[in-house]
N, C-alpha and C positions, 0 to 999 in steps of 0.2 A: 668403803670402796664400792663402786656400782658393779653390776653385772658385767659389763663389757669390760672394765679393767681385770677382772679375775679372768675372762676367757682370754685376754691377751697375755698375762702371767702363764696360764696353762699352756698356751701355744709354744711360748719361748722356752718353757722347761721341756716340752716334749721335743723340741727341735735340739736343744742342748745334749737330751739324753741320746738321742739318735746319733748324733755327731760323735759323741764319746765313744759309744758301741761300735760304730762303724771304724773309728781309729783303733781301737782295742784289736779287733778281729784283723785289719790290716797288718798290725805289727806282728802278731802272733804267726800269721802267713810268712812274713818275711824271714821270722826267726826259726820257721821249721827247717831242719837240716836237709841238706839236698841228698837223696837216694843216690846210694853208690850203684854202682853196677853190680849186678848179681855175683856174688861170690860164695864160695862155699864156706858154711857156718860150722864153725867147730864148736864143741861143747866145752871152751875153756871157760874158766870163771869170770874171766874179763869179759867175754863175749856175753854170757849169761847177763853178767850185771848191765851191760848195755842194753840188751834186748827188754830186761826188766824197766830199765830207765825210760826206754822208749815206749813201753807200754802205759808207764804212768803218764808220760807226757801227752799220748793219744787219749788217755780217759781224761786227762785235764782240758785237753782241746775240746772233746766232745762235751764235757760239762761246761766250758765256756760258750760252746754253740749252742747249747740247750738253754744257757742264760740269755744268751743274744736274742734266741728265737722267743723266749718269754718276754724280753724288754720289747721286742717288736711288738708282740701281740698287745702288751700292754700300752705301747704307744697308739695302736691302732684304736684300742678302746677309749683311750683319752681323747684320741681325735673324733670319734663317733660322740663321745659325751659332749665335746666342745662344739660340735656341729648342731646337736639338739639344742644346747644352751644358746647358740646363734640364732637358731629357727625360732626358739622361743622369743628370745629377745625382739627380733623382728616382728613377730605376732604382737607383742605387746605394744610395740612403738606404733603399729599400725592401728592397733584399739585406741591407744592414747591419742593419735592424730584424728580419730572417728569422734572421739569424746571431745577433744577441743573443738572440732567443727559444730558438734551438736551444741556444746556449750556457746559457742558464738551465734549460733542461730537463735537458741532461745535468748540470749541477751537482746537480740535485735527485735525479735518478737516481745519481750518485756518493754524496749522501749518504745515500740509502736503502741502496746497496749496502755503504756503511761501517757503518750501522746494524745490518744483518743479520750482516756479518761479525763485528761485536762479541757479538750474540746467539749466533753458532755457537761462536765462542771461549768464551763462558761456558758453553754447553751442554758444550763437550768438558772444560772444568775440571770441570764437575758430575759428569759421567761418570767421568771420571779418578778423581774422590773416591770414587764408588760402587764403581769397581773395586776401589781401594785398600781399601776397607772389606770388600768381598765377599771378597777375597784374606785380610785378617786374619781374618774370622771363619771361613773356611774352613781356614787354617791352625790357628786354635784348635779347630774341630772336629776336625781330623786328630788333633792332639796328644791330644785327649779320646778319640778312639776307639782310638788307639794304646795310651793306658793301660789302658782297658778290656780291650782285646785282651791285653795283656800279663797282667792280673788273670785273666783268663779261663784263659790258658794256664797260670798258676800252680796256679789250682785243679784244671786238668785233670790236671797232673803230680802233685797231691797226692791224685788220686783223688776229687775232689769232683764233683759233677754240674755239667753245663753250663747255660748261660742258660735253657734250657727245661726244665729237670729232667732225667730220664733222657735219653741222647742217642737221638734217633729212628734208626732203621734207615738204610743208607747209601741215597741216592737212585739210581733207575735212570740207567744211564749208557748213551746211543746207542752201537751198534758200528759204524755207518755213516752216512754223510750221505745226506739224500735226494735224488733225481733227479728231473728235471722242470723245465718252466719256470715253475711256479707255486710252487716252494719258498720257504720262509721258514724263520726260525731254528727249532731244535728246541724250545726253549722262552722264556718272556718272563714278567717279573715288573714289576709297579708296585705303588705304594702312597703314601699319605700319612697323616700324623697330623693331624685338622682338629679341634682342641679336643676335645670330647668324643666325635666320631665318629673312628674310627681304620678305615682301609679298607687292604686287600690284594688284588691281583689277580695270578693266574698262570695260563698257559696251557702245557701241556707234550703233547708228541706220544704218542700212546698205543703198548703194547707191539706191537700188530699193524702199526701203520704202520712202526715201527721195524725190525721184523723184515722187512717187504717193502720197505723202503728208500723206502716214500712220504713225502710230506711232511705237516705238520701243517695241519689244515684249520680250526682253530677261530681266533678272535680275541677279545680283551678289550679294555674301554676304561673309563678314568676320566677324567671332565671335570666342572669346576665350571661349572655352569649359569648363567653372569654375567648372560643376559638377563633370566631369571626374577627378578622383583623382590626375593624373599625369597631367602637364601642356599640354594642347592640343589646336591646332588651328583647327577650322573649316572653310572649304572654299566650296562655292556652286556656280554652274553655274546653272541657268533655262533658256532654250531655249524654247520660246512659239511657237506654231504652227501659220504659216502665215494665216492659214484661220479660227484660231480662235478668235471669237468675243471678248472674255474676256481674251486672253492669256497673256497680259501683266500683269493684274491683278492677274491671276493666278501663273504666274512666280514669282512675288514678294511675293506671299502668301506662295508659296511653298518654297522660300528660307527662310523666316522667320520661318514657322512651322517645317522646318526641324530643326533651331537652339532649337526651343522649345522640340521638341522629342529627339534630342540627349540629352539635359539637363535632360529630364524626364528618360531617361534609362543610364544616365551618368556612375553610378557606375558599372552597369553590363557591360557596354563596356568597362569601364576601366580594369575590370578584364580579360574580354575576349581578350582585346588587348594587355595588358602588364602583366597579370598575369603569373607565372611561367608555368601554363599548356597551356594557349593560346588555350581555347576551340573553335574550328571553328564551331562547331555545335549550341553553344550558340550564338556565334557572328552573325551567318547567321540569327537565329530566331529573335535576337533583331533588325536586321538591316529591316527585312520584317515587324516586328510590327510598328517600327519607321515610316516607309516609309508608311503603312496604316493610320497611324495617320495623316501624310501629306495630304494623298488623302482625308481624311474626311475633313480637315481644307479647302482644295482646292473646294471641292464640294458645301461650303457655299457661295462662289462667286456667283454661278448660281441656288442657291436653290430656286425651284419654277418656272424655266425657261423651262423645260424639258417636255416632253409628260407626262400627269398624275401629274404634279407638281414637280417631281424629279429635281435632278440637271442635266444639259445639260453637259456632258462631254466632248462632240465635240467641245464645245465652250472654252474648258479650258485646252486644250491638253499642255503637257510641257514634254520636255526631261530634266530629272535632273540629274546632276552630282555633288558628293561630295567626299571631300577630309579631312581626319582627320590627323593632323601631330602631332608628338609629339616634343615639345619645349626642349630648353636646350643644352647644349654643347654636342658634340657626334661625333663620326668619323664615325658612320654609323647611319642615322635617320630613324626611323619606320614611316610609313604612311600606311593608309587603304583608298583605293579608292573604291568608289560604286557609283551606280545609276542605271536608267532606260532610255533606248533610246540611241540615236546616238551620244551623247558628246563623249569626248576622253580626256584622260590625256597622254600628250606628255612630254619628257625628253629632255633637252639640255646638251649634255655631248661631250667635245672635238669639239665643234664647229658644232655638227650635231643633229638634231631633229629626234626623234624615239617616235613611240606610245608604251607605257606601259601598257595602259588598255583602254578599251571600255565597256562600261556596257553590250553590246550584242556582242557575239562572232560569230554570224551569221547574214547574212543579215535579217531574220526574226525578229531576237531579237533586231535589229537595228531599227525596226518600232515601237517598244512598246514605250507607252507614260503613263504619269501619268495623272489621278490619276487610270484609269481603269487597269493598269499594275503593280499596286504597289508591289504584291506579287512576281513579276517575277525580281526582284532587284539582280544585279551582283555585285560582290564585289571581291577584291583582295588586299593581304599584299604586300609591296614592301620596299625598302629600297634606300636611296639616300647617294652619297659621298660628301665630301666637293667640291664645285665648281659646283655641279649639279644644274640645274633650273627645275623646273615642272612648266608644264602649265595646268591649267584645262580650257578646251575649249568647245566654242559652236561649231557646226559643220562647218559654214562657217569660223571662227578662225583657228580651225584645219587645214583645206584645205589650207589656206594661208600659215601657218607655215610650211606644208610640201611641199610646192611647191618649184622648183629648183631655182626660180627667186627670190622669195620673202623670203624664208626661210632663206638663208645666210644673206640677210639685216637685218632681226631681230635679228639673231644670234650674228652679229658683235656689236649690238646696247645693247644688254642683258646679254651677258656672263661675269659674273664677275662684273656685275655692280649693284648699288641702285639707279635707275633713280627716277628722281623728280616725284611727281604725276602728274603734267602738261605734262611733257616731255613723261611720260608713256603713258598718255591718248592721245597725240598728235601722237605716235608712232603706237598705236592701230587703229588710225584713220587716217592714211596715205591714200592719195588718190591713191591707186594701184587698177587695175582692178580685180574684184573679182566676186563671184556668186551672190553677191548684198545683201545677207542676215545680219543680225544684228552681229556684231563681240563682242563678250562676253569673257573675259578671265581672270584668276587669276594666278598671276606667283609667284612662292616661289623661293629664291635663299638661298640655304643652303652653308653657310660659315664653318659649323663645329663648330666654337667656335665664341664668341660674338669680340674677338680681330681682328680677320679676317675680320668679317663684318665692323668693323669701319674703318679698313684700306682701304678697298675697296670703300669708299664713295667717290664720284666724286668730 
C-alpha cells in the first residue's frame, strides 16, 4: 500500500480511539452517585464500607482519567506524525512533478537534437554529392585540356602556329628573389569568362625592381560586387610608391578594402549608377566616403610607426584606379571609372589604343596618392561597344600600351581574343625595354552578348 493509504488508516484509527475514550468518560460521569446532602457520618461498619467503596471508585476514576489523558496525548502524537508524513508526501509529490517536467524538457531537447542530426546528415550527403559532381566535372575538364594540349603540341611539331597566332617573345624571368619583410610573389594572374564580358588581370615585377632585388609593389583585384542590385564587376589596380617601405601591403590592402567598401555602399551605388535619375551628386559622395574607408584601412598597415604614434602615410602611398562594369548582354555597356593618382583607363578600338580616363586631369592631380588624398577622388561614366577592350593600367603599363612600337604588338594579340591566363601573363611580362616599373593591368573584353564571346575563344 502507498504512503497516502497508511496515513488515511492512521487517521481513522485515531478518530475511533478518540470517540471510544469520550464515550467511556461520559458513561462514568453519568454513573457517578449523586452527592447527598451533608449528614452526620457515623462510624458504623456499613458507613465505613461505603466510604471504602467510594474511595476505590474514586481511585478507579482517577486512573481512568489518567488513562484517558494518556490516550489523548498518544492521539496528539499520532496526529503530529501523520501531519509530518503528509508534509513529506506533499514534498515528494512536488519533487516528482518537477522531475517529470525536467524529463519532458529533456525529451523535447533530445527530439530537437535528433532532428538537427538528421538535417546535418542530409547536408553531408548533399555536399558529398556536390563534391562528387565537382570531381567528375574537373576530371572531364582535365581530359578536355589534355586533349587540347596534345593537339597544340602536334600543331607545334608540324610547324603550325600556336593558339594565339605567332608565338610571342619569351617572358622575362627573374634572376633572384626579392628581399625584405614586405615581399610578395614576383607575378600574379587572375581572370574569368563572365558571359559577354571576359576579364584578365596580371601584375608583374618591373625590370628595375628585379635587378635591384626589390619586391613588387603593385596589386590587382577582380571581384563580383554582389551587393549592387544589378550584376556588376569590380576591377582595381593599386600601384605602390617605389619609395614606400610598406607599399605592397598597402596596395593589397587598398584593393581588398575597396571591395569591402563597394559592398558596404552597394545599394546606394546601384541606385546612383543604374537608377532612372542617375544622381551624380550622390554618386560622387558615395565614392568619396568609400575611398575614405579605404584610406582608414590602409593606415592600419603602419599604425604606430609615424611620429607621435600615428600612421606613416609616406610608407604606404598608393595610386588607386577602379572600374565598375555592368554585366549581362547589351549593345552598349555601362562603366564607372574612378580613382586617385596617376593610373589610367585605356580603350582598344579598331586596333588603336586611347586614354579614356585618368583620375587626375592635370599634373598636380596626378601626383595625388592614397590614403592622404582619398577625398580628391576623380570619376567618370563611360560606355563601350561590342569588340572594345578596356585596360585599367598602372602608369608603366599605360606608357607601354601607348608607345608606337609596343602598342600595336599588344593590340594584335588582344583584339577580339580570349587569352589563356598563362598567355596573358606572358604577354604582360614580355621582355621589352620600358621605364622599369611594375606592370599591372586588368583587361576587359566586351563581346556584346555571350554567344559572341564563346565564338571568339581561341
